[in-house]
C-alpha positions in Angstrom: 101.7 87.3 110.5 98.5 88.7 112.0 99.2 91.6 114.4 96.9 93.7 116.5 95.2 96.6 114.6 96.0 100.2 115.1 93.1 102.7 115.9 91.9 104.6 112.9 89.8 107.8 113.9 87.9 109.5 111.1 88.1 113.2 111.4 86.5 114.5 108.3 84.8 112.7 105.4 83.3 115.0 102.8 83.1 115.3 99.1 86.7 116.9 98.9 88.7 115.0 101.4 88.9 112.2 104.0 91.0 112.9 107.1 92.0 110.0 109.5 94.1 109.9 112.4 96.1 106.6 113.0 97.3 105.7 116.5 99.6 102.7 116.9 101.1 101.0 119.9 104.3 99.1 119.3 103.8 96.3 116.8 100.2 97.4 115.6 99.3 97.5 112.1 96.9 99.1 109.6 96.2 95.7 107.8 96.9 95.4 103.9 95.1 98.1 102.0 95.2 99.8 98.7 94.9 103.6 98.5 92.1 104.6 96.3 93.0 108.2 96.4 96.1 110.4 96.3 97.1 111.1 99.9 99.2 113.2 102.3 100.6 111.7 105.6 101.7 114.1 108.4 103.6 112.5 111.3 102.3 113.7 114.7 105.1 111.7 116.5 108.2 110.2 115.2 107.1 107.3 113.3 109.2 104.2 112.6 107.3 102.3 110.2 107.8 98.9 108.8 106.1 98.8 105.3 105.1 95.4 103.9 104.8 95.5 100.3 103.2 93.1 97.7 105.4 90.3 96.7 106.8 89.9 100.1 109.1 92.9 100.2 109.6 95.0 103.3 111.4 98.2 104.2 111.7 100.3 107.1 111.3 104.2 107.1 111.4 106.8 109.8 109.2 109.9 109.4 110.0 112.6 111.9 107.1 114.3 113.8 106.0 117.3 112.1 107.1 116.2 108.6 104.7 115.2 105.6 105.0 113.1 102.5 102.6 112.4 99.7 101.7 109.2 97.5 99.6 108.6 94.5 96.4 106.5 94.5 97.1 102.7 94.0 99.7 102.2 96.7 99.2 98.9 98.4 100.8 97.9 101.7 100.5 97.3 105.3 101.9 99.6 107.7 103.4 98.4 111.1 104.7 100.4 114.1 108.3 99.2 114.1 109.3 101.4 117.0 109.4 100.8 120.9 106.9 103.5 121.6 103.5 104.8 120.3 103.3 106.4 116.9 100.6 108.6 115.3 100.1 110.2 111.8 97.2 112.1 110.2 96.2 110.9 106.6 94.5 113.4 104.2 92.9 111.5 101.3 92.2 113.9 98.2 88.9 112.9 96.5 
């Protein structure tokens, strides 16, 4: 299913890190992507995410505002705002 794209705003992109802010209206998505670097996500707002995964799997997770998590390079998914309000997080990729 094709959905509207979220807004990705590059904040820093240097030899050590890439920092991107992602802003989603309800129903917007990142689009399918594979992470080329280890990364950390920090939620700016409460983020109710629908994660679409390879093979057709999906799962819903909620990341509370002000919390963070990290993942290793190689993760592939599409992130969708599954909530009824706007959501925002900042992603820091470790080069």
